[in-house]
N, C-alpha and C positions, 0 to 999 in steps of 0.2 A: 169668068166661068171656070169652075174646077170640078174634077171628077175624083171622088174618094171611094176606094174599094176596101173591103174588110172581110175577114173570116173569123169564126169563133176559135177558141183555144183548142178544140178538138176537130177543127176543120169540118164541122157538120152544118154550119149555117153561114151563108154568104150574104154580103150586104154591099150596096152601091148607093152613093149619094151624088147628086149633081147640084153644085152650089154656085150661087151668083149673088151680085149685089141687089138685084131687083127681082121680085117674083113675077114671072110672066105666066105662071100657071098655078092652080091650087096644088097643095101638097098631095102626093100620091104615095100609096103604100100597098105592097102586095106580099103576102106570105106564101113563099114557094117551097118551103121545106118539105112538105109531103110529096109534091110533084118531083122534086129532086131525088128524094129517098126512093120513090117508086121507080125512078129511071136508073138508079145506080146499083151495080152488083156489090155484094159485100163479101168479106172473108170471114169465115167462122172462127171465133176465138176458142182455142183449146188449151186451157191452162196446164194440162198434163201431157201435151204433145212431146214425143221423144223421137230421136232419130236425126237424120241429116236435115239441116235448115240453112237458110240464107238470111243474113241481116237485111231487113227491109228499111229500118230506120233505127236511130239511137240518139240518146242525149246523155249528158253527164250532169249530175246534181252534186253540188258542194254545199255542205251545211256549215254552220258557224263554228262547230268544233273541229272542222277540218276533214271530217269523213267525206268520202266521195263514193257516189253510187253511179253505176252505168246502167241505164235503162235500155234494154235491147228489145226490139220488135222483130221476132223471128218468124219467117215464113217457111212452113213445111209443105211438101207436096210439089215443090218446084223442080224435082228431078227430071232430067232429060229422059225422053222415051228410049227404050232399049235400041241401041245401034245409032242413036242420034248424036249430033255434035253438042256436048254440054255447054259450049260457049254461045250457041245460037238458039238452042231449044231449051227454054226455061219453064215450060209447062203452062204458060199463060194462055197459049192458043187452045188448050184443052178446057178452058173455062175456070172461073174462080171457085166453082162449087167443089173442086178437088183440093183446094188449098185450105190450110189451117194456119192460124197465127197464134203465137204465144208471146206474152210480155214477160220478160225475165229481168230481175233486178240483181245485179252483181255488186256486192260491197267489196271493192278491191281497188286500192289506191293506185297500184301499178297499172292495172287495166284502164283506170280512169285517165291516167297520164297519157297512155298510148292512144286512147280514144280522142283526147283533146289535141293530139299532134298528128294523127294519121286518120285515113278514111276507113270506116268499118262497113259502110253500106256495100252489099254485094259479097262480103266475106262469108265463108261457109263455116258452120259449126256442127258438132254432133252433140246432141243431148242424150246421154246414156240412160239406161234403165234406172240407175241410181240417182239420176238428176244431175250428174256431173256434166259441166259444160267443157267441151274440148274443141279447140280451134283447129280447123283443117288447113 
């Protein structure tokens, strides 16, 4: 008997299979995507978000020509409440409706090298009015 779990590439669909040598029950299938979606809060995508943000996730893409891109998922609205400790108050207790997320692609070989050798999650950046990305 074996258990196999899976998620889709965008982490939006989950799957589980129980496998064995002999079938003791008929095949069962259940589509739970709508129930899961209804139960999950989401973060609004804002492609023009500016200001202070925190890296939620990232990856590095390398193409055949040697170009490297850093894909950054930036969360805005995680600032600590006035007078609160920024190391413990990340805004999440105020609900996801105040958060915005922006996906940012940086074509920068040096940044890609750094992203492959150190952790970017949790680092803070500032996206200026000119769109310039500055690390804090």
